[in-house]
N, C-alpha and C positions, 0 to 999 in steps of 0.2 A: 790667758787673755792678755794681750799687750796693753801697756799703759795708754797708748793712743786710742785704741779701740774702746777701752773702758771710759776714757775721758769723753769720747764722742757719744757713747751710750748715755752717760750722765747728763751731757748737755741736751741731748734729744729728750730725755726723760723730763728734765727740768722745764724745757719749753712746753711739753705737753701738760705738765702739772699747772703751769701758769694759765694755759688755755682752759684747763679743767676748772680752776678756781673762778675764772672770769665768767664761766657759763653756769655757775651755781652748782658745781659738783658733778657735772656731766662731762663726758668726753666729746668735745666739739669736733665734728667731722671736718669742717673747713680748716680748723687749726691743724688737725692731724694730717690733712692733705698737704698743707704747706710744709710740715716737718718731714713727712715721709715720701712726698712726691704725689702730685695730683693723680686722681684716677680718671682716665678718659672714658668717654661714653662707650667705646668699644670694649673696655674692660668690664664695665658694669653689666651684669647678667644674672639671671636666676640659676644659670649653670656655668659659672666661670671655671677656668682651668687654674687651680691653685697649686703652687709647687708642692710636691709631696715631700714629706720629711720622715719617711719610715726608717725604722732602725733595722740594721742587719746584724747577723752574727758571723763569726769567723768561718763557720762551716757552710754558710749559704752565701753564694756570690751574688752581687747586685744584679738586678734586671734579668735574672734567669741564666746568666752565662756560667756554666759549670765545667769542670775539668773532664768529667766522664759522662757517658750516656746514662748510666745507672743513676748518678746524682741528679741528672737533668730530669729523669722520670720521677724520682722521689720529690724533687722540688715542685714539679708541676702538680703532684698529688697533694702536697702539704702546704705550699706557699701560694698566696694569692691576695690581690688587692683590688679586684674588680667590683662593680656594683653588685654582682651576684654573690661574691664573697661577703660583702657588707650585709646583704640580705640574710645569708646563712648565719652570720654572727648575731644580727639583730633578732632574728626569730629564735635562735637558741637561747638568747638572753631573756626574752620576754615571756616565754612559757617554759614550764618545767613542773616542779612540784605544785605550782599554782593550779595546774589542771586537776589535781586530786582534791584541792581545797575549794574550787569554785562552786561545787554543789552545795557546800555549807553556806557560802556567801548568798546563793539564791534562796536558801532556806531562811536566811536572815532578812533578805530584802523582798522576797516574793518574785514571781515570774516577771511581771511588767517592770517593776523598779530595777530588777537585776539586769534585764536587757538594756533598759534606758541608761542606767549609770555605767554599765560596761562600755557602751558606745561612747558615752560622754567622756569618761576618763581616758579611754584609748585614743580618741580624737584629740583631746587636750595634750596627751603625751606626744602624739605625732607633731602637733603644732609647736610645742616647746623644744622638741628635737630639732626642728627647722631653725629655731632661734639659736640654739647652741651651734649648729653647723655654720650659720651665718657668722657668728662671733668667732668661731675657730678659723674660718676662711679669712676673715679680716685680720686676725692675729698672725696667721702665717704670712699674709701679704705684707703686714707691717714689719715683721722680722726681716723679710727679704729687702724691703725698701730701705730699712735702716742699716742694712748690712750687719745685722746682729750675728755674732759668732754662732749662736744656736741654730741659725738657719742652715749653716754649712756642716753642722755636727750630725753625722749620720746615726749617732747613738741617742740623740736627744728626741724625746717624745713629749709632746705638749700635755700638760695636765689641766684638769678642770680649774683648779684654784689659780693657776698662772694666768689664765685668760681673765678671770675676775679681778685679779690684782692689776693687770695691765689696763683694763678699761674702767674699773670702778674705784679701786683703792685697797689699801691694806685691810680695812675692816671687812670688806667683802671677801678678800683672800682668806682671812682666818676663819670667817664664818663658813665659807665653802669647804675649806680644809676639814673642819670639824664635821660638817655634814657628810662629806665624801667618806671620811674615815669611819664614822658611825654607820653609815648606810652600807658600805661595801663589806666591812668586817662582819656586820650582822647577816647580810645576804650570803656571804661565803660560809659562815658558821651554820646557817640554816640548812645548807646543802648537806652537811655532815649529819645533822640531826635527822633530816628527812630520809637520808639514805639508811640510817640505822633503823628508823621506823619501818621502812619498806622491806628491809632484809629480815626484820623480826617477823613480819607477816609471812615471809617465805619459810623461815625456820625459827621457831621460838625456843629452840634448845639453847640458844645463846641470848643473854639479856641485851637490852638496847645499849647500855653503857659500854659493854664489850664490843658490840657491833660498831659503835661510834669510834672507839679507839682504833679498831681495824680499818675502818673507812678513812679516818684521818690520815693514817699512815699510807694507805693506798693512793689517796688523792695528792699527797705531797709531791710526787714526781712531776706534777703539772708545773711546778716552779721552774722546770728545766726547758719549758717552751719559751723561746725568746720574746716574742711579741704576738699581738693578735693577728699579724700578717701570716703567722705560721699555724693558723687554726683551721685551714681549709678542710682537711680530712676530719678533724675533731668536730667541727661544726656540722658537717654532713651527718656524722653519727648522731649528734645532738638533735638535729631536726627529724631524722628518721625514727628515733626512739620515741620522741614525744608524739609524733604522728600515729605511731602504732597504738600507744596506750590510750590516746584520746579517742580514737575510733573504736578501739576495743570496748571502752566504757560506754560510748554512745550506742553502739550496735547491741551490746549485751543488755543494757538498760531498756532499749526500745523493744527488744524481743521479749524480755521478761515482763515488762509492764507493771503497773501498780497493783497491789493486793486490795481486797475489799476494805480493809481497815486503814488504808493509807490516808493520812490527813495533811492538809496544807494550811498552816496557821500563820505563815509569815505575812507581815512582820509581827512578831509576838510582843515586841516592846520597842520603844524609841531607842533605847540603849543598844539592843541587838541590831536595829536598823543602822545606827551609826557605826557599829563594829563592821557591818557588811560594807559600808562605804569605804572605811579605812582599808579593809582587805582588798578592795578593788584598786585603791591607790597603790598598794603594794604590787599588785599584778603587773602594772605597767611602770615599774620603778627602776629601770636599768640605766637611766640617763647619766648617773655619776661615773659610768665607765664609757660613755659614748664618745667623749673627746679622744681618749686613747685609741678607740677603735677607728674613728674617722681619720686620725693622724697617720695611720699606717696604710691607708688606702692609696691606690694610684692617684686618685684625685679626691682629696678629703672633702671638697665642696659638694661632691655627689652623694655623700652618705645619707642625706635626707631622702633621696630616691630609694636607696636600699631599705631604709626604715619604712617607707611607704608600702613597699611590697610585703615586708614582714607584717605590717599593720593589717593588711588584707588577709594574709595567710593565717595569722594567729586566730582570727575570727572563725575560720573553718575548724579549728581545734577546740576552742574554748566554749563558744556559744552552743553548738549542738550537744556537747558533752554535759555542760551545766544544766541545760534545760531537760535533757533526757534523764539524767540521774535524779534531779529533784522531782521530776514527774513520776518516776518509778518508786523512789524511796520516801519522798515527802519529808515530813518533819524529822525522820531519822537522820537526815543529812546534817541537821543542826547540831547533833551530838557527835559528829565524826568529821573532824577537820581533814583527816585522811580518808576520803570517801570510798576509796577502793576496798576498805575493810568491810563494806556492805555487800560486796560482790562475792559470789560463791568461789571457794578455793578450787581453782582449776589450773591446768598446765598453762593455758592461754593467759590467765591472770598473773601467774608467777613469772612468765616470760615478760609480761608488761612491767612488772615490778623490777625485774633485773634490768630491763631496758631503761627504766627511770633512773636507776642508780648510775648507769653509764652516762645518761644525760647530765646527772648532777655532778659527775666528775668534770664534765666539760664546763658546766655552769660555775662550778667552784673556781676554775681557772679564769673564766670571763670576769667574775666579780673580784677575784684576788689580783688580777693583772695590774690594775691601776695602783693597788696597794704596794705591789712589788716595785713599781716605778717610783712611787713616792718614797719608799724605804731606801732605794738606791740613791735618790737625790739627797735624802737626809744624811746618808753616810758618805756622800760625795764620791760614789763609786760607779755612777751611771755610765762612764766612759772607760771602765776597766774591762778586761776580757770577760766574755759572757760566762765561762765556766766558773769564774770567781763570783760573779754577780749571782748566778744561780744558787750556789751554795749559801750565799748570804741571805737568800730569800727563804730558806728552810725555817728559820725561827719564826717568821710571820705565819707559816702554816701551823707550826707548833702552838702558837698563841691562839689561833682559831680552833684548833682541836681542844685546847683547854676550855675555851668558852662553851663549846658544844657539849662537853662532858659535864661541866658545872651547871649549865642552864638549859636543860632539854625541854623547854616549854615552847614547842613548835608553833602552835596556833597563836599563843600570846605574843611571841617574838615577832611574828608576821605583822600583827596589829600595831605594835610599837614602831616597827620599821616604817610602816605606811604612814603613821601619824606624824612622825618627825623627820626621819631621813628622807623618805620619798616625797613628802609634801614639799619640803624645801628643795632638795636636789633635782627633782624632776619638774616641778611646776613653779614654785615661788621664785627661786633664785634666777633661773633663766629669764623669766618674764621681767622681774625687777631690774636685773643687771642690764638687760637690753635697753630698757627705758632710761636708766640712769646713764648709760654709755653713749647713746646716740640720740641726738635731738632732731636729726633729719636723716633720710635714707639716701641722699644724693650721692655720697661718696662711699657707700657700701660696695665692696667688690662683688658680693653676692646679694643681689637685689631681693626685696620682699616680693612675694607672689601677688600681693594686693596692696592697697593704699597704706602708706607708712603711718598715717594718722589713725587708721582703723587698727593697725597692728598695735600701736601704743595703747589704744583704748582697751583692746582685748587683753593686753598684758596687765593693765591695772585691775581689770575684772578678775583675772586669774589669781592675782595676789590676794584680793579680798575674799573671793569665794573659797579657794583652797585653804586660805588662812583660817577661815571660820569653820568649814566642814572638816578639814583634815587635822589642822593643828589645834583648833579650839576644842569643840566637843569630842572630836575623834581622839585627840590626845588624852582627854580626861577619861573617856571610856576604855581606851586601850591600856592606860596605866592602871586603872582600877581592876581590869581583868587580869593584867600581869601580876599585880600584888596578890590577887586571889589565888592564882596558880602557885605562887611561891608558898603561901600559907598551907596549901593542900599537899604539895609535893616538895620534898626537901631538895636543897641544892645538892648536886652530885648524886641525884637519884639513880639507883641501880637499874631500875626498869620503869620508866615513866609511863603510866597508864597501860600497864601490861596485864593486869589481873582483875578486870571488871570494875575498875574504879570510876569509869565514866558515869556521870549522873544522867540517867535516862528517865523519860516521862513515865508516870504511873501506868503500870500494866504492860510495859514494854520490857522484853528481856534485855539483859546487858549485851552491849556490843563492846568488847573489851578494848579494841584498838582505836584510838583517836589519832594517833600520829603525833 
């Protein structure tokens, strides 16, 4: 970076900070417009065309121009940044192992509360995704107007915490960095743990710890996929596999039906009810990687449309599956966070489990991707040749494998992630940051879909409600449950819940696998 450009950047930043202080800690849109150039009425839209900033690798030529016909075909199969590609990525992120866990959530909440709260948190997640897309579009626009060197850097990918730093300040940057790291490292680790659990159901001749080590090694090559723009084929596999297992579980449960002694006692306690709410928070908790996904799309400002279609599609997988499984197995679901253990061992079930492992390989990459970019920026190698960067990503995968082997408490980890990582990263931070950053919507490059005042009011309500439900009592209940798991099962357990250790209600035979 030249001294002139750096001096210009500092001057612009200082001007914005002065405007920020004068408005009581918020980013004044009018001051921003003066510094970066005013936004005309023709530019303001709910569907603006924001300059794309996707990263490229040496082997993939920009905009689809390739040297050979074979390369062109391969690129069309594997690389894409359309609204449809965004839908595939969002849908692959939002559902996965959670399909197998949702029947337990309904056993904690009951039919009515399960349906209502799933709709509530899914809609809330859609809303906060729109907020993040708006902030990202504004950030990209600001980089361009300021002639920031990052705008012209084809290797640069925007990160969640950079947007928070730009619009709110250092304290939000460091808070969001901590939340993103905690959330994504946990989500990626859970993919290894869940895969080991699923493979143990197929073959119990190998213990879960060994399965986890094998899976961690198999998942590591995902580090050699450059960016989310290169996930077209992988995300297609991801969505097909989850579609199969969701409808296998729904149809099988509906055909089997409940037995005469099936009971439905949910909610059995207030604590179980809160654990169910926190688990639903986790289900829609992929927002900490949404910025990196949006940034590599053809038009990052259109990613909210992609997320909307995934929002609708995910309901066709999760709602019928959860209702049908809980209807058939009743309270047994409460003792099986991996509910597919309740289904008879058949070829169709084992195919579904194998498919789920394939999906979890894709999900591992989707959650680890932003961590790779953060790691590269930390090491100051994000503009080095991709082969070098890919090798440097491998230690990140090794660290997640270590966590998976050390703490195989799948259900408990889900609850803690939901209470802290997802509550902040998906709901609280986007709503709070938007309100602190913008006092009016006049100069937003991507306009709100309804009244700006209403948006700000909804944002404050989200901060309060999710803070109480998710972080407050949900955090207490999830930590209590996590500590109980540690006391029952030692760290580095060879085979967590493999031999009938699950506590079942009186008179019910053991179901050995909980996941």
